[in-house]
C-alpha positions in Angstrom: -23.8 3.2 8.2 -21.5 1.0 9.8 -24.5 -1.3 11.2 -25.9 -2.0 7.6 -22.3 -2.1 5.8 -21.6 -5.0 7.8 -24.9 -6.5 7.6 -24.5 -6.1 4.0 -20.7 -7.4 4.3 -21.7 -10.3 5.7 -24.7 -11.7 3.5 -22.3 -10.8 0.7 -20.1 -13.8 1.7 -22.8 -15.2 2.2 -22.1 -16.3 5.6 -24.9 -16.5 8.8 -25.2 -14.5 11.6 -24.2 -17.9 13.9 -21.5 -18.4 11.4 -19.8 -15.1 11.5 -20.2 -14.5 15.8 -18.3 -17.8 15.6 -15.3 -16.3 14.0 -15.8 -12.9 15.6 -16.1 -14.9 19.3 -18.8 -13.0 19.8 -23.4 -13.8 21.0 -25.2 -14.4 17.9 -27.3 -11.5 20.2 -24.2 -9.2 20.2 -23.8 -9.3 16.0 -27.8 -9.0 15.9 -27.1 -5.7 17.6 -24.2 -4.2 15.9 -26.0 -5.5 12.4 -28.9 -3.4 13.9 -27.0 -0.1 15.4 -28.1 -0.7 18.8 -24.7 -1.9 20.0 -21.3 -0.3 18.7 -18.5 -2.5 18.1 -14.8 -1.7 19.6 -11.8 -1.2 16.9 -10.6 -4.5 18.0 -14.4 -5.9 17.0 -13.7 -4.0 13.7 -10.3 -5.1 13.4 -12.0 -8.6 13.5 -14.9 -7.7 10.9 -12.2 -6.2 8.7 -9.7 -9.4 8.6 -13.2 -12.0 8.3 -14.5 -9.6 5.7 -11.7 -9.5 3.9 -12.2 -5.7 4.1 -9.8 -2.8 4.8 -10.5 -1.1 8.3 -10.6 2.1 6.8 -13.9 1.1 5.2 -16.3 1.6 8.6 -15.2 4.9 9.2 -17.6 6.9 7.9 -17.7 9.7 5.9 -19.0 12.7 8.6 -22.3 14.3 6.7 -22.9 17.5 7.3 -25.9 17.7 6.8 -28.5 15.2 7.7 -31.1 15.4 5.1 -28.3 13.7 3.1 -27.2 10.7 5.2 -27.6 7.8 2.7 -28.6 9.5 0.1 -25.3 11.9 -1.0 -21.5 11.1 -0.8 -19.4 14.8 -1.4 -16.9 14.9 -3.0 -14.2 15.3 0.2 -16.6 13.1 2.3 -15.4 10.0 0.6 -13.9 6.7 2.2 -10.6 5.9 1.0 -9.8 2.2 0.1 -6.4 0.9 -0.3 -3.2 2.1 -0.3 -0.6 4.2 -3.1 1.1 1.1 -2.0 -1.0 -1.4 -3.7 -1.3 0.0 -7.0 -5.1 0.7 -6.2 -7.0 3.2 -4.3 -10.1 3.3 -4.5 -13.2 5.4 -3.2 -16.8 4.8 -2.1 -19.0 7.1 -4.3 -22.5 5.5 -2.8 -23.2 6.4 0.5 -22.9 3.2 2.2 -22.9 -0.5 1.4 -26.7 -1.5 2.0 -28.3 -1.3 -1.8 -27.9 -3.6 -4.6 -24.6 -2.3 -5.6 -21.9 -0.2 -4.7 -19.8 2.6 -7.2 -16.9 3.7 -6.9 -13.7 5.3 -8.2 -10.7 3.5 -8.7 -7.2 4.9 -9.5 -4.9 2.3 -11.0 -1.4 3.3 -10.5 0.9 3.3 -13.8 3.1 -0.4 -13.8 -0.2 -1.9 -11.4 -1.9 -5.0 -12.0 -4.1 -7.7 -10.6 -1.5 -10.6 -10.6 -4.1 -13.4 -10.5 -7.6 -13.7 -11.5 -10.2 -13.3 -9.0 -13.1 -14.6 -9.3 -16.5 -13.2 -7.4 -20.3 -14.0 -7.7 -21.0 -10.2 -9.3 -22.2 -8.1 -12.0 -19.5 -5.4 -12.2 -19.3 -2.4 -15.1 -16.9 0.3 -15.4 -16.2 3.3 -17.7 -12.7 4.7 -18.2 -12.7 8.1 -16.9 -9.0 8.8 -17.9 -5.4 7.2 -18.7 -5.8 3.2 -20.1 -6.7 0.4 -19.0 -6.1 -3.3 -19.4 -9.0 -5.9 -18.7 -8.6 -9.5 -19.1 -12.3 -11.4 -18.7 -12.4 -15.2 -19.2 -8.9 -15.5 -20.8 -9.3 -12.0 -23.2 -7.5 -9.2 -23.0 -9.0 -6.1 -23.6 -7.1 -2.6 -23.6 -9.7 -0.2 -22.9 -9.3 3.9 -23.1 -10.6 7.4 -22.0 -14.3 6.8 -22.5 -14.8 3.2 -23.2 -16.8 1.0 -20.7 -17.0 -2.9 -20.1 -19.4 -5.4 -18.2 -19.3 -9.0 -17.3 -21.1 -11.5 -14.9 -19.1 -14.3 -12.1 -16.4 -14.4 -14.6 -12.7 -14.7 -13.5 -10.7 -11.2 -13.9 -7.7 -9.2 -13.6 -7.0 -6.1 -14.6 -3.2 -3.8 -14.7 -2.0 -0.2 -15.9 0.4 -0.6 -18.4 -0.1 3.2 -19.4 2.2 6.1 -18.4 -0.2 7.7 -16.3 -3.2 7.0 -13.7 -6.1 5.0 -14.9 -9.2 6.6 -13.2 -12.2 4.1 -13.8 -15.3 4.1 -12.4 -16.7 0.8 -11.2 -19.8 -0.6 -10.6 -20.2 -3.8 -8.6 -23.5 -5.7 -7.3 -24.1 -7.0 -5.3 -22.0 -4.5 -3.2 -18.6 -6.6 -2.0 -16.6 -4.3 0.1 
């Protein structure tokens, strides 16, 4: 749900309603209504949200839920929200129904030769499981070479990754709190 995702992302970034509204050039009341699902942001507003929250705009386009009883509970394989582009070397699909929970679950596909050049540092706890391919993960300056069936976990440490293999690496990745 768009409203819950915007609220979860704002909180994950440590932004107040007032700060966010100011940066968007909107009122606190409008933002509060958007986060409660009372008002719907325009496409231009969603572009501003994406830029401010440092996420792809595609994240805000909800997946279809043909069975209303599944909303917020089930994400069908053909209805996941896709994040990233093949040009970046990383394409991710949101496996979680939304970002309103205490964690997000992603299916990440790393193209051969793709890498995160500079270490990232997030105030999160992260864990993953390598489904296929080879995946190299540097955590706090130490490289770990992972293969099918290997898993990892780290908390609030600088990390980067690379796929030095010849085939895509698929990793199921959990992040708490949600950052996408």
